[in-house]
C-alpha positions in Angstrom: 42.8 -34.1 58.1 44.2 -31.5 56.2 40.4 -29.8 55.5 39.7 -30.8 58.3 42.5 -28.4 60.2 41.2 -26.0 57.8 37.8 -25.8 59.3 39.1 -26.2 62.4 40.9 -22.6 61.7 37.8 -21.2 60.3 35.4 -22.1 63.0 38.1 -20.6 65.7 38.5 -17.2 63.8 42.4 -17.5 63.1 41.8 -17.1 59.1 40.3 -13.8 58.1 39.6 -12.8 54.1 39.2 -9.5 53.5 38.1 -8.3 49.4 40.7 -7.2 47.5 37.9 -5.5 45.5 37.9 -2.8 47.3 33.8 -3.3 48.1 32.9 -4.9 51.3 31.0 -7.9 51.1 27.1 -7.6 51.5 24.7 -9.5 53.9 21.3 -9.3 54.1 18.9 -11.2 56.9 15.2 -10.9 56.0 12.9 -12.2 59.1 9.8 -13.3 58.2 7.0 -11.5 60.1 9.7 -10.2 62.1 7.8 -6.6 64.1 9.9 -4.8 66.0 9.2 -6.7 69.1 13.3 -7.0 70.0 15.3 -5.3 73.0 16.9 -2.9 70.4 14.2 -1.3 69.8 12.5 -0.9 73.1 10.0 -3.9 74.0 10.6 -5.2 77.8 9.6 -8.6 76.9 12.0 -9.5 74.1 15.1 -11.4 74.7 17.0 -10.6 71.7 20.7 -10.3 72.6 22.7 -11.1 68.8 20.2 -9.2 67.4 20.3 -6.7 69.7 24.1 -6.6 69.8 23.9 -5.9 65.5 21.9 -3.0 66.6 24.8 -1.4 68.7 27.9 -2.3 65.6 25.5 -0.1 63.5 22.3 2.3 63.3 18.7 1.4 63.9 16.1 3.0 61.9 13.2 3.7 64.3 9.9 4.1 61.6 10.6 1.9 58.9 8.0 0.5 56.8 6.7 -2.1 54.6 4.6 -0.9 51.5 2.2 -4.1 52.0 1.4 -6.2 55.1 2.2 -9.7 52.9 5.1 -11.5 52.2 5.5 -11.7 48.7 4.1 -8.0 47.3 6.9 -7.0 50.4 9.3 -8.8 49.1 8.4 -8.4 45.1 8.5 -4.8 46.2 11.7 -4.2 48.2 13.7 -7.2 46.4 13.3 -4.7 42.8 13.1 -1.1 44.1 9.0 -0.5 43.3 6.5 0.1 45.2 3.4 -3.3 44.7 1.0 -0.7 42.3 4.6 -0.6 39.3 5.0 -4.5 40.6 1.3 -4.6 39.8 1.6 -7.8 42.6 -0.9 -7.9 45.5 -1.7 -11.3 46.1 1.5 -14.3 45.3 0.1 -15.6 41.7 1.7 -13.1 39.0 5.7 -13.5 38.9 6.4 -9.5 38.3 8.7 -9.9 35.1 5.4 -11.5 33.5 3.2 -9.1 35.1 4.3 -5.1 34.5 7.9 -5.6 33.1 11.3 -6.6 33.1 12.3 -5.3 36.8 16.4 -6.2 38.0 16.6 -7.0 41.2 18.6 -6.0 44.2 21.1 -9.8 43.8 20.7 -9.4 40.3 22.2 -5.8 40.7 24.5 -7.0 42.8 25.9 -10.3 40.6 25.9 -7.9 37.1 28.3 -5.8 39.1 31.1 -8.5 40.4 29.6 -10.1 43.4 28.8 -13.3 44.1 25.9 -13.8 44.6 24.3 -16.8 47.6 21.1 -17.4 48.7 19.8 -19.4 51.4 16.1 -19.7 53.0 13.1 -17.8 51.9 14.7 -14.7 50.5 12.0 -14.2 47.9 8.6 -15.4 48.6 8.1 -18.7 47.1 6.3 -19.9 44.5 5.1 -18.5 40.9 5.5 -15.0 42.6 9.7 -15.5 42.1 8.9 -18.3 39.1 9.2 -21.6 41.1 13.2 -20.8 41.0 13.7 -18.0 43.4 13.7 -15.8 39.6 17.1 -18.0 38.5 18.9 -17.3 36.5 19.2 -13.7 37.3 19.7 -13.2 40.2 21.3 -15.5 42.1 25.2 -17.1 41.2 24.1 -20.2 42.7 21.3 -22.6 43.0 19.5 -21.0 46.1 19.2 -23.5 49.5 15.9 -24.0 50.4 16.2 -26.8 54.0 14.6 -29.7 53.1 13.0 -29.9 55.8 10.2 -27.1 55.5 8.5 -29.7 52.8 6.5 -30.4 56.8 6.1 -27.0 57.4 2.4 -28.4 57.7 2.2 -31.5 58.6 0.7 -32.5 62.8 3.4 -32.4 64.4 2.1 -29.4 67.3 0.9 -30.9 70.8 -2.1 -30.5 71.9 -3.7 -30.5 75.7 -4.4 -34.3 75.1 -1.2 -35.3 73.8 -2.3 -35.6 70.5 -0.3 -33.8 67.2 -2.4 -31.4 64.9 -1.7 -28.4 63.1 -1.7 -25.3 65.4 -0.8 -22.1 65.8 1.2 -22.5 69.2 3.5 -24.7 67.9 7.0 -25.8 70.5 8.4 -29.0 69.4 11.6 -31.3 70.2 13.3 -30.9 67.9 14.7 -34.6 67.0 11.6 -35.7 66.8 10.4 -34.0 63.7 10.2 -34.9 59.8 13.8 -34.8 59.4 15.7 -34.6 62.6 15.9 -30.6 62.5 14.0 -27.8 61.6 14.0 -25.1 58.4 15.7 -22.3 59.9 18.4 -24.5 61.6 19.1 -26.0 58.7 19.5 -22.7 56.6 21.8 -21.9 59.1 23.7 -24.7 58.9 24.0 -24.3 55.2 24.9 -20.0 55.4 27.4 -20.6 57.6 28.5 -23.8 56.0 29.1 -22.0 52.6 30.8 -18.7 54.6 33.7 -21.4 55.5 34.0 -23.2 52.0 34.1 -19.9 50.3 36.6 -18.9 52.9 38.6 -21.1 51.6 38.2 -21.0 48.3 39.2 -17.3 48.3 42.0 -17.8 50.4 43.5 -20.6 47.9 42.8 -17.9 45.1 46.6 -18.0 44.0 46.5 -14.3 43.7 43.6 -13.6 42.0 41.7 -11.1 43.1 39.5 -12.1 46.1 35.6 -11.9 44.7 33.2 -9.8 47.1 29.9 -12.0 48.3 26.0 -10.9 48.8 24.4 -13.3 50.5 20.9 -13.4 51.1 19.4 -15.5 54.4 15.6 -15.8 55.2 14.5 -17.0 58.0 11.0 -18.4 58.4 9.8 -17.9 61.7 7.9 -15.9 63.6 5.9 -17.2 60.7 3.0 -19.2 61.9 3.4 -22.0 62.7 5.1 -21.2 65.7 7.1 -24.2 65.1 10.2 -24.2 67.6 11.8 -25.7 70.5 10.3 -25.8 73.0 13.7 -24.6 75.4 12.6 -21.4 74.3 9.8 -21.7 76.6 10.8 -21.2 79.2 12.6 -17.6 78.8 8.4 -16.4 78.5 6.5 -18.2 81.2 3.3 -18.0 81.0 2.3 -16.3 83.9 4.7 -13.2 82.6 3.6 -13.1 79.3 1.3 -9.7 78.7 -1.7 -9.6 76.9 -1.6 -6.2 73.7 -3.3 -2.8 75.8 -5.6 -2.4 73.4 -6.5 -5.7 72.6 -10.3 -4.3 72.0 -12.0 -3.6 68.5 -11.1 0.1 68.2 -14.6 2.0 67.7 -14.7 3.9 64.8 -12.9 0.9 62.7 -14.2 0.7 59.0 -15.9 -2.8 58.3 -13.1 -2.5 55.1 -10.0 -1.7 57.7 -11.1 -5.0 59.9 -8.5 -8.2 59.2 -10.2 -11.3 61.0 -6.6 -13.4 61.1 -8.4 -16.3 58.4 -5.1 -17.6 58.2 -4.6 -18.3 62.2 -8.9 -19.5 62.4 -7.6 -23.0 60.0 -5.6 -23.7 62.6 -6.6 -27.1 65.1 -6.3 -24.4 68.1 -7.2 -21.5 67.1 -10.7 -23.6 65.5 -11.4 -25.6 68.8 -11.7 -22.1 70.6 -14.9 -21.7 68.7 -14.1 -18.1 68.2 -17.5 -15.7 66.6 -17.0 -14.9 63.2 -15.4 -12.1 62.4 -15.2 -10.1 65.7 -14.9 -12.8 68.3 -12.0 -12.1 70.5 -9.4 -15.3 71.3 -10.0 -16.0 75.1 -7.3 -14.1 77.3 -6.1 -17.2 78.0 -4.8 -18.4 74.5 -3.9 -15.0 73.6 -0.7 -15.7 76.4 0.3 -18.9 74.4 0.1 -16.9 71.2 2.0 -14.4 72.2 4.8 -16.8 74.1 4.6 -18.9 70.9 6.3 -15.4 69.8 8.7 -14.8 71.4 9.7 -17.6 72.1 10.1 -17.9 67.9 11.8 -15.0 67.7 14.4 -15.5 70.4 14.4 -18.6 68.2 15.6 -16.7 65.1 17.6 -14.9 67.0 19.7 -18.0 68.4 20.5 -18.6 64.6 21.0 -15.1 63.7 24.0 -15.0 66.7 25.5 -18.5 64.5 25.5 -16.1 60.8 26.7 -13.5 62.2 29.6 -14.9 64.8 31.0 -16.9 61.3 30.7 -13.8 59.2 32.1 -11.2 61.7 35.1 -14.2 62.2 35.5 -14.0 58.8 35.0 -12.1 56.6 35.1 -8.6 58.8 34.8 -6.5 56.0 30.9 -6.9 55.4 28.1 -4.5 55.4 25.4 -5.9 57.3 21.5 -5.5 57.1 18.7 -6.9 58.5 15.3 -6.6 58.0 12.0 -7.7 58.9 9.1 -7.6 55.6 6.1 -6.6 57.6 4.7 -6.5 61.1 2.6 -9.1 62.8 -0.5 -8.1 65.3 -0.6 -10.5 68.8 -3.5 -9.1 69.4 -3.2 -5.1 68.8 -7.1 -4.0 68.0 -8.0 -8.0 69.1 -7.0 -8.6 65.3 -4.0 -11.6 65.1 -1.6 -11.5 61.9 -0.7 -8.9 59.5 -3.6 -8.0 56.6 -3.4 -4.3 57.2 -2.5 -1.1 57.4 -2.4 -0.6 60.8 1.5 0.3 62.1 1.7 -2.8 63.9 1.1 -4.2 61.0 3.8 -2.4 58.9 6.3 -1.0 61.4 9.0 -3.3 60.7 12.7 -3.5 62.2 15.4 -1.4 59.7 18.8 -2.4 61.3 22.3 -1.4 59.2 25.3 -2.5 60.6 29.4 -2.8 59.8 31.2 -5.2 61.7 35.0 -5.5 62.2 37.4 -7.5 63.4 36.3 -7.1 67.2 32.5 -8.3 66.5 33.1 -11.9 66.2 32.6 -12.0 70.4 29.4 -10.3 70.6 27.4 -13.3 69.5 26.2 -16.4 71.1 24.6 -18.6 68.7 21.9 -22.1 68.7 25.0 -24.5 67.8 27.9 -23.1 69.8 25.3 -23.4 72.7 22.4 -25.3 72.7 23.2 -28.0 70.5 26.4 -28.4 73.2 24.9 -28.0 76.4 20.8 -29.1 76.0 19.9 -25.7 76.7 19.0 -22.1 74.9 21.4 -19.0 75.5 21.0 -17.3 78.9 20.5 -14.4 79.2 21.3 -12.3 82.7 17.4 -12.7 83.9 16.3 -16.4 82.7 16.5 -17.5 86.6 14.5 -19.5 88.4 13.1 -21.2 84.7 10.4 -23.9 83.8 8.1 -25.2 81.7 5.2 -23.6 81.4 1.7 -25.5 83.0 0.0 -26.2 79.4 3.4 -28.4 78.5 4.8 -30.4 82.1 2.3 -33.1 81.7 3.0 -33.7 78.4 6.5 -33.5 78.6 7.2 -35.0 81.8 8.1 -38.8 79.9 9.8 -37.5 77.6 12.2 -35.5 79.4 12.5 -38.0 81.7 15.8 -39.4 79.8 17.5 -35.8 79.6 17.2 -34.4 82.7 19.5 -31.4 81.6 16.5 -29.7 79.3 14.0 -29.8 82.4 16.7 -28.2 84.9 18.1 -25.2 82.8 21.9 -24.6 84.0 22.2 -21.0 85.3 26.0 -20.0 82.7 25.3 -17.0 81.4 27.1 -16.9 78.5 26.2 -13.8 77.1 26.6 -10.7 79.1 26.2 -7.4 77.0 28.0 -5.3 79.8 31.5 -7.9 79.4 31.4 -6.6 75.8 30.6 -4.0 74.0 27.9 -1.9 75.5 27.3 0.6 73.2 23.9 2.2 72.2 22.8 2.3 68.7 22.7 4.6 66.8 19.2 5.6 66.4 17.5 7.4 63.4 13.6 8.6 64.2 12.6 9.2 60.6 10.9 7.9 58.8 11.6 5.0 55.8 10.3 2.0 54.0 12.1 -1.0 52.5 12.0 0.9 49.4 15.0 2.0 50.3 17.1 -0.7 51.5 18.1 -1.6 47.8 19.9 1.8 46.7 21.2 1.9 50.4 23.0 -1.1 49.9 24.3 -0.6 46.1 26.2 2.3 47.8 27.5 1.2 51.1 28.3 -1.1 48.5 30.4 1.6 46.2 28.4 0.1 43.3 26.6 2.7 40.9 24.0 4.3 41.9 20.4 4.0 41.1 18.6 7.1 39.6 14.8 7.4 40.7 12.1 6.2 38.6 9.8 8.5 36.3 6.2 8.0 36.5 5.6 5.0 33.8 8.9 3.0 34.6 7.1 -0.4 33.1 10.1 -0.6 30.9 13.1 0.6 32.8 15.2 -2.1 34.0 16.8 -0.8 36.5 15.8 2.6 39.1 13.8 2.9 42.6 11.1 4.3 43.7 12.7 4.4 47.1 16.0 6.9 48.8 19.2 5.9 49.4 20.3 6.0 53.8 24.1 6.1 52.6 24.3 9.5 53.3 22.8 9.0 57.3 25.0 6.1 57.4 28.1 7.2 55.8 28.1 9.7 58.4 27.2 8.1 61.3 29.5 6.1 60.4 32.1 9.3 59.9 31.2 9.9 63.3 32.0 6.7 65.1 36.4 6.6 64.6 36.1 4.0 67.0 34.0 0.9 67.8 34.9 1.3 71.2 34.2 5.0 71.6 33.5 5.8 75.5 32.5 9.6 74.4 29.3 10.0 76.0 26.2 11.3 74.3 22.6 13.0 75.2 20.1 9.4 75.2 16.4 9.2 74.9 14.1 7.1 75.8 11.9 5.1 72.9 8.4 5.2 73.1 6.8 1.6 74.1 8.6 0.7 77.1 10.8 2.2 80.2 13.4 -0.9 80.1 17.2 -0.2 79.9 16.8 -1.6 77.0 15.4 1.8 75.7 18.6 4.0 76.5 19.9 4.9 73.5 22.2 7.7 72.3 21.0 10.3 70.0 23.6 11.2 67.3 23.6 13.6 64.5 21.2 11.4 62.4 18.4 13.2 64.4 19.3 16.3 62.5 19.2 14.4 59.2 16.4 15.4 56.8 14.2 12.6 56.3 10.9 11.4 54.0 7.8 13.8 54.0 5.9 10.6 54.5 6.0 6.5 54.1 3.5 5.0 52.1 1.7 1.5 52.1 -0.9 0.0 50.6 -3.8 -3.1 51.3 -6.3 -4.5 49.1 -10.0 -5.4 50.3 -12.5 -7.5 47.6 -15.3 -5.9 49.8 -16.5 -3.4 52.0 -17.4 -6.5 54.5 -14.7 -9.3 56.5 -15.4 -12.2 54.2 -13.7 -15.9 54.0 -14.8 -16.6 50.4 -13.0 -14.5 49.2 -10.4 -13.8 51.3 -10.4 -10.7 52.9 -6.8 -11.2 54.3 -5.5 -12.3 50.7 -7.8 -11.4 47.8 -6.3 -12.8 44.3 -5.9 -10.0 41.8 -9.2 -10.8 40.0 -11.4 -9.7 43.5 -9.8 -6.8 44.6 -12.6 -4.2 44.6 -10.9 -1.7 47.2 -7.2 -0.5 47.8 -6.7 0.8 51.3 -3.5 3.5 50.7 -2.2 4.5 53.9 0.2 7.5 54.2 2.2 7.9 57.9 3.9 11.6 58.6 6.3 11.9 61.3 2.4 12.6 63.2 0.1 11.1 61.7 -1.0 8.1 60.1 -4.0 8.8 57.4 -5.6 5.8 55.6 -7.8 6.0 52.2 -10.2 2.8 51.5 -11.1 4.1 47.2 -12.7 2.2 45.3 -10.3 0.4 42.6 -9.7 -1.7 39.0 -7.9 -4.8 39.1 -7.6 -4.6 35.3 -6.3 -0.7 34.9 -4.8 -0.8 38.7 -6.0 2.5 39.0 -8.1 4.3 42.2 -10.8 6.1 42.1 -9.8 8.9 44.0 -14.0 9.9 43.5 -15.1 7.2 45.1 -14.2 7.3 49.0 -15.5 4.9 51.0 -13.3 4.8 54.0 -10.9 6.8 55.6 -9.2 7.1 59.2 -6.6 9.3 60.7 -5.2 8.7 63.7 -2.5 11.1 65.9 0.5 9.3 66.9 1.0 12.3 69.1 -2.4 11.1 71.8 -2.9 8.1 70.5 0.6 6.4 69.6 -1.8 2.4 69.7 -3.7 4.3 66.6 -6.9 3.0 69.4 -9.2 6.5 67.9 -10.1 7.0 63.9 -10.3 10.9 64.4 -11.1 11.4 60.4 -14.7 12.7 61.5 -13.4 15.4 64.5 -14.2 19.1 63.7 -10.8 19.8 64.8 -8.8 17.1 62.5 -11.1 19.0 59.6 -8.4 20.9 58.0 -5.5 18.6 59.1 -7.3 16.0 57.0 -7.7 18.2 53.9 -3.8 18.6 54.1 -2.6 15.2 54.5 -5.0 14.1 51.6 -3.2 17.2 49.1 0.2 15.2 50.5 -1.2 11.6 49.6 -2.3 12.6 46.2 0.6 14.1 45.6 2.4 10.6 46.0 5.8 9.3 47.0 7.6 11.5 45.2 6.8 14.5 46.7 7.6 13.0 50.0 11.2 12.0 49.3 14.2 13.4 51.5 15.1 16.9 50.7 19.0 16.5 51.1 20.5 13.6 49.5 
């Protein structure tokens, strides 16, 4: 009874635990395959009120890039702050400590500096790439939590038009009918929120001992394929209103080596049934809308769970720094491509938000458990009016939903109304940043020993960074924002890519600070042509023959495809097999390869010189 009362106090926010160590708690949220299709990034379609609310509490980076658009290499890279050419991981079949060097990880560094480190969900990529242990015993103070229902991730549970169950891409489901009676990200959130409540009780009853700060990393699987999420979230995105990618044709002048044939999607029942020709046949527009609907639905579902997590953290631990990132982007039909596996902007660009919570933060977040599970309805946005089930599912689900009339007629109760809470705009930084910047940034914001830059050969150096700390910029913004509810007006700017009122955001001193000259990404290929075997989307190390190095400046993206030695891990700059050049001033969607245009000849030479000098010469000029 006493424990129940204590937990009730925690849930209602009556207990707050402040760290007496002088160091803030840190919450890292990693969302799998999440591109910046979020309301706070100006996407006019996305309904993501919780992540939007987080952005309003912090700083949003509009030009953040992954170092490789594949889960394993990207996560190994940003969790060690080393680039793929240093970790020597371009696939998911090696453990960096054995393969490249005994590099200290982000959670390990916090653990070694007095933090209690906890992992829930997909943080490290599972399997041999993290030694089949999520890098234990090095990185975590407790055994990492993986949701048991993740074991069913490939099960045929996706409803098809004929009423059968398949392993589809498009996979809205009824949660209670799933194996295990739940979904992985729901279980991960339940574990994380329960852990926070238990940790608060332990810290509150510490008998005078110094309260230990925590580093909690929570990894969400969605919107990674399959796009499996509670079917109620379909109603947030009526299929008739779902827009297609505006640039859904394969670009002229695109080198064959650059093409991503989305082999992973073709293996799914629903995509395979479309009989799309390989490798360039397009997915029909009619089905493309469903994939896009599924991605947005899965993103809104994830946002609702993030709301649960943030609400709990801000209620119990107001002294918390939060970072939310995607591990890479995802193509939703742009360039006729799907998934990641490329150097295009849509595959490498990620959301990157850093915020500082306080006592007033908790009411900003409305989550899955507080609303969906209690009302059998998704949390409502003011625009969720007259919602109906999609045509594809209406017939198949009619009998299943007959005993739950409240699920086919949504309550128009607006539990989310940003205007009644914190209607501030995020602080925006339009400079170039990279995911390798995450590690040194969080270290500096936590007030523990800063990282030194890595030398050219860092194989025997356990701790260093190949990124740059963003903390001077972030701290300057936080110092300017003296009041969490300041009414001071600021100039506003519309983010590229949408004209919604969501895109009206403040521009502060962040724009004036000098950032990187370039951001770097790369992607390997087994040959010059798309192929299934070897898989040109996910080649193994011994199959890699070509490496595509991509450099993004403020205006240009320049990509060079080079012969690559998979034994020495060295590119051959004397053997360029293909090039791409995109001018974002006139072509933000990267539809026109300009590398052979005479007017860009000198610019390409200039960019190539910067490229060959490497990332060290492109680091910020001020720190």
